[in-house]
N, C-alpha and C positions, 0 to 999 in steps of 0.2 A: 610301502611308502606312507604310511599314516602319517609319522610326525615329519610334516617336512621343514628342512633347513630352506630360509630364505635365499632364493638362488642369488641376491647382490651379495650373500655370506661366503659363498664358494668358493674355494679353490678351483683352478682349472681340474685337479683329479678328483676332488669331490663331484662337480659338473660333469665329469664325462661318465664318472661310474655310473651317477642316474642315470644320465641320459641313455648309456647302455642297456638299462632296466626296463627302460621307459620302451625304447624299440621292440626289446624280446616281448615286454607284455601285447605292446600293439601288432606285435609281428602272428603271435600265436592267436590273435583273433576272438579269445573268449572272454574279453571285458563290453560289459552291457556298451550302448552306444554313447550315452552320457559321459561313463568313463574315459572313453578311448577318443571324447572330444578332449576333456580335460588332461589327458595323458599327450595327446598332442599339441595341446597350447606350453605345457610345461615343456615338454620336449624343444619346442622352438624357440623357448626362453634358456632353456638350459646348449644348446647348441648356441645362439647367440652369446651366452656368456662365455662358452668357450673360443669361440671368434674373437672375442675383445680380447681374451686373457693371452692367446695364444700373438695376438699384434702387438700386442704392449711386452710381450718377451721377445720379438722380433724388435721391435725398438730399442729398448736395452741391448739386444744384443748388436745393432747398428750403430752404437755409440762410443762402441771399443774402441779404444784407437791403440793402434798398432805402431812399434818403434821401427826402425828401418829392417831390423831382423825379421819383422815381423810376430814378433814378443807381445802381448796385451801390456800396456803403460798404465792405464788405469782408462775412465770411461770420462766421458764430455757428458754433462746433463742432457739431456733430451728437455725440449719445449714439451713443457704440461706436463711432466712427470716429475 
């Protein structure tokens, strides 16, 4: 994890992959205390990014409108999206 991409620029998939790497490194327990603290902080930020991206996706899905037969007919703009 040398050249770290800014978390706010990561897609959900990028953030979840890096979060898995962080958790694996912490689980191994073979990193120095200072590095563990840094990993934990980055992991917490990655988790928050994943949660935000999931919430965003859920809000978009909730805005899909259906016709009488249950077929998607379009989307309704979500507030703030």
